[in-house]
Structure formats: structure tokens, C-alpha cells
C-alpha positions as CSV (number, residue, x, y, z in Angstrom):
1,M,63.7,-71.0,-57.5
2,L,63.9,-68.2,-54.3
3,L,60.9,-65.4,-54.3
4,S,64.3,-63.2,-53.4
5,D,66.0,-64.5,-56.7
6,M,62.9,-63.6,-58.6
7,K,63.5,-60.7,-61.7
8,K,60.8,-57.7,-61.3
9,G,57.3,-58.7,-63.3
10,A,58.1,-62.3,-62.9
11,A,55.1,-64.5,-61.9
12,G,54.6,-67.8,-60.4
13,R,53.1,-70.3,-58.0
14,I,54.0,-71.0,-54.5
15,A,56.0,-74.6,-54.1
16,A,57.0,-74.5,-50.7
17,I,57.4,-72.2,-47.8
18,S,60.5,-72.7,-45.1
19,A,62.2,-70.8,-42.7
20,D,64.9,-71.5,-40.6
21,D,63.0,-69.3,-38.1
22,P,59.6,-70.9,-37.4
23,L,58.5,-68.1,-36.4
24,I,59.0,-66.2,-40.1
25,E,57.2,-69.4,-41.3
26,A,54.5,-68.9,-39.2
27,K,54.1,-65.1,-40.1
28,L,54.2,-65.2,-43.6
29,R,51.4,-68.5,-43.5
30,E,49.4,-66.1,-41.3
31,I,49.6,-62.9,-43.9
32,G,47.7,-65.3,-46.7
33,F,50.6,-67.1,-48.1
34,A,50.0,-70.9,-48.9
35,E,51.7,-73.7,-51.5
36,S,49.9,-73.3,-55.2
37,D,48.9,-69.4,-54.7
38,S,50.0,-67.4,-57.1
39,V,52.4,-64.0,-56.9
40,E,53.9,-61.8,-59.0
41,L,57.2,-59.3,-58.0
42,A,55.8,-56.1,-58.4
43,H,58.7,-54.0,-56.9
44,I,62.2,-54.2,-55.8
45,G,63.6,-51.4,-53.4
46,P,66.1,-49.3,-54.0
47,L,68.4,-49.9,-51.0
48,G,69.7,-53.4,-51.2
49,G,66.4,-55.5,-52.9
50,T,64.3,-54.3,-49.7
51,P,61.6,-54.2,-49.5
52,V,60.2,-56.5,-51.8
53,C,56.8,-55.7,-53.0
54,V,54.7,-58.9,-54.2
55,R,51.4,-59.3,-55.5
56,L,49.9,-62.3,-53.8
57,N,46.0,-63.4,-55.1
58,R,45.8,-59.6,-56.1
59,T,46.6,-57.7,-53.0
60,L,50.3,-56.2,-52.5
61,I,52.2,-57.1,-49.3
62,A,55.7,-55.9,-48.8
63,L,58.2,-58.4,-47.5
64,R,61.7,-57.9,-46.0
65,L,64.4,-59.8,-47.4
66,D,65.2,-62.4,-45.2
67,E,61.3,-63.4,-45.4
68,A,61.4,-63.0,-49.2
69,K,64.0,-66.5,-49.4
70,A,61.7,-67.9,-47.5
71,I,59.3,-68.7,-49.9
72,S,60.1,-71.1,-52.8
73,V,58.5,-70.4,-56.5
74,T,57.8,-72.1,-59.2
75,V,58.3,-69.1,-62.2
76,E,55.5,-69.3,-64.8
77,P,56.7,-68.6,-67.9
């Protein structure tokens, strides 16, 4: 499942980071996203679902929708 498809409050672990644009992938890794990190969807913006606010290892990070689509997540029950 993609991070952009998760429901508010859902939690999971990052399975992969893959974007068509290598700059987006590099940016996400520089921010601190890495495989097997814990992630939770904290908030979804009111206008077209952007920005997306995620909690990454206890840090809140706002992402654009195209950035959230580059992150594959394994959802935890």
C-alpha cells in the first residue's frame, strides 16, 4: 500500500521508497525516511488530500501527495 492511500490514524512500516524522479527519492531519504521505519498518517489536508502529515519515528513531517506516493508501506493491524 502507498502512504498516500492510508487512512488517517493508520500505522505501518516503510517497505520501499521508489519514485520516478530520483530527486524526490533522494529528498525523502535525506529527511530521514528509510525502509523498516515506523510511520503513521497523522493528518490529510482538506484540499485534494494535500499536504499529508506523517509521524516518522516520533517526528511530524508534511509531504506533498507525489512524495507520499513514492513510499510503500506495510500496514500494521
